[in-house]
C-alpha positions in Angstrom: -23.0 1.7 -8.3 -20.8 4.0 -6.2 -19.8 2.4 -2.9 -20.8 4.6 0.1 -18.8 4.1 3.2 -20.9 3.6 6.3 -20.8 2.4 10.7 -21.1 -1.1 10.1 -20.5 -1.5 6.2 -18.9 -5.1 5.6 -16.0 -4.5 3.0 -13.7 -6.6 1.9 -9.8 -5.9 2.2 -8.0 -7.5 -1.1 -5.0 -8.3 0.1 -3.1 -11.6 1.4 -0.7 -9.0 3.0 -1.3 -9.2 6.6 1.2 -5.7 7.6 -1.2 -4.0 4.7 -4.2 -5.5 5.9 -3.1 -5.1 9.5 -2.4 -0.6 8.6 -5.4 -0.5 6.8 -7.8 -2.1 9.7 -6.2 0.8 12.2 -7.1 3.4 9.4 -10.8 2.1 9.4 -11.2 1.6 13.2 -12.5 4.3 14.1 -15.4 4.8 11.4 -16.7 1.6 12.7 -16.6 -0.2 9.5 -16.1 -4.2 9.9 -13.1 -5.6 7.6 -12.3 -9.1 6.5 -9.0 -9.4 4.5 -9.4 -11.7 0.6 -7.3 -14.3 2.8 -9.3 -15.2 5.5 -12.3 -15.6 2.5 -10.2 -17.7 0.8 -10.2 -15.7 -2.1 -7.5 -16.0 -4.6 -4.6 -13.0 -5.8 -5.6 -11.9 -9.6 -2.8 -11.3 -11.3 -1.4 -8.0 -11.6 -0.8 -7.3 -15.1 -1.9 -3.3 -14.8 0.6 -0.9 -15.9 0.0 1.2 -13.3 -0.3 1.0 -9.5 -4.2 2.4 -10.5 -4.7 -0.1 -12.9 -3.6 -3.3 -9.9 -5.3 -1.5 -7.8 -8.5 -1.6 -9.5 -8.0 -5.1 -10.9 -7.5 -6.6 -7.0 -10.6 -4.5 -5.3 -12.8 -5.6 -8.5 -12.1 -9.8 -8.3 -12.5 -9.7 -4.5 -15.9 -7.4 -4.7 -17.2 -9.9 -8.0 -16.1 -13.1 -6.3 -17.4 -12.2 -2.7 -20.6 -9.7 -3.4 -19.2 -7.4 -0.7 -17.8 -4.2 -1.7 -14.2 -4.3 -1.7 -10.9 -2.3 -0.8 -7.8 -2.6 -2.9 -4.0 -1.2 -2.2 -1.3 -1.8 -4.3 1.8 0.5 -3.0 5.3 0.4 -3.9 9.0 2.4 -3.4 9.8 4.3 -6.5 13.7 5.4 -6.2 14.6 8.4 -8.3 18.1 6.9 -9.5 16.5 3.5 -10.3 13.9 5.2 -12.4 11.0 4.5 -10.4 12.4 0.5 -9.5 11.2 -0.7 -8.0 7.8 0.5 -8.9 4.5 -1.7 -9.3 7.7 -4.5 -9.2 8.3 -3.6 -5.7 7.1 -7.6 -4.1 8.5 -9.2 -6.9 11.9 -7.0 -6.3 11.9 -10.4 -3.5 12.0 -13.4 -5.2 9.4 -15.9 -5.1 8.7 -15.3 -1.1 8.6 -11.9 -1.4 11.5 -11.5 0.7 11.4 -7.8 1.2 15.5 -8.9 3.0 16.4 -9.5 -0.4 14.5 -6.7 -2.1 15.8 -4.5 0.0 19.7 -5.8 -0.8 18.9 -5.4 -3.9 17.6 -1.5 -4.0 21.2 -1.0 -1.6 23.4 -3.2 -4.8 21.6 -1.5 -7.7 22.3 2.2 -5.8 25.8 0.9 -5.5 26.3 -0.1 -8.6 24.8 3.1 -10.0 27.5 5.5 -8.2 24.0 7.9 -7.0 24.7 10.7 -4.9 20.9 11.6 -5.1 19.1 8.8 -2.9 15.7 11.0 -2.9 12.7 8.5 -3.1 8.7 7.8 -2.8 6.1 5.9 -2.0 2.9 5.7 -3.8 -0.5 3.7 -2.8 -3.0 3.4 -4.5 -6.5 3.1 -3.7 -9.8 1.7 -5.4 -12.8 0.2 -4.1 -15.0 -1.5 -5.9 -18.9 -2.4 -5.6 -19.6 -6.0 -6.7 -21.0 -4.5 -10.2 -17.5 -3.9 -10.6 -17.6 0.1 -10.8 -14.5 1.0 -9.1 -13.3 4.9 -7.4 -9.8 5.5 -7.2 -7.2 7.5 -4.6 -3.7 8.0 -5.3 -0.7 10.0 -2.8 2.7 9.5 -2.0 5.0 10.5 0.4 8.7 12.1 -0.6 12.4 10.9 1.8 15.8 9.5 1.5 17.2 5.8 1.1 19.3 4.7 3.9 21.4 2.2 4.7 21.7 -0.4 6.3 18.2 -0.5 7.4 16.7 0.3 10.4 13.9 -0.8 12.8 11.4 -4.1 13.0 7.6 -2.0 12.5 6.4 -1.7 9.7 6.9 -3.9 6.3 8.2 -4.2 2.6 10.9 -1.1 2.2 10.4 0.4 5.6 13.5 0.3 7.4 15.4 2.0 4.4 13.3 4.4 3.9 13.4 7.9 5.8 10.5 10.6 5.4 10.6 14.1 4.2 11.0 16.0 7.9 12.2 13.2 10.2 15.1 11.2 11.4 13.5 7.8 11.9 12.4 5.5 9.2 9.6 4.0 8.9 10.9 1.0 10.6 11.7 2.7 13.5 8.4 4.6 13.6 5.7 4.4 16.2 3.0 2.6 14.3 0.9 6.3 15.0 2.7 8.6 13.7 3.4 6.6 10.5 -0.3 6.0 10.1 -0.5 9.6 10.1 1.8 10.6 7.8 2.6 7.9 5.4 1.4 7.9 1.4 -1.8 5.5 2.9 -2.9 7.4 5.1 -2.8 10.3 2.4 -4.3 8.1 0.3 -6.9 7.2 2.7 -8.2 10.9 3.6 -8.7 11.7 0.3 -11.2 7.8 0.0 -12.6 8.7 3.0 -13.6 12.3 1.7 -15.3 11.1 -1.2 -17.3 7.6 0.0 -17.8 7.6 3.8 -20.5 8.9 4.8 -21.7 9.2 8.3 -25.1 10.4 8.7 
């Protein structure tokens, strides 16, 4: 059956990425939900074999919910660069190599844009969230934030590709922004709004 989130609900965050877990925890903090990460529970990371952000989020959420016996929330997100045909997309983490080094991943984005001679540096981040019950039922929510790629990267806040992405209407990269501002406008924040409208009961 579908998951309803309430104050006191124990929820597994199906991620071993501590930066992502921290952002999700910040977004859920006002709602009184008790969080535990898949990494802290020692849950294995399933292979991300989906063809979309939504499919990969669902794979991770279902695996964590079934392994823990608790509802689980997974996030699959990434950077899509228009001039690169939407890459790195669902392969965003893999562009950093086996170690998932986003310094290397950002260098690769710059290198490929440079090689392409592209003048259009528009890009977007996409976030797909999947909320799974232990019986395997999944609810999905997705949103995007649009902006521009810059080089060299700026700022040490955030994680992933944040230092090379300037959201529309701003001059700072996500890597330079105060976390509270980023959390109010990001792709993850927008997807979370949809999640909470659909699944949260504050009665």
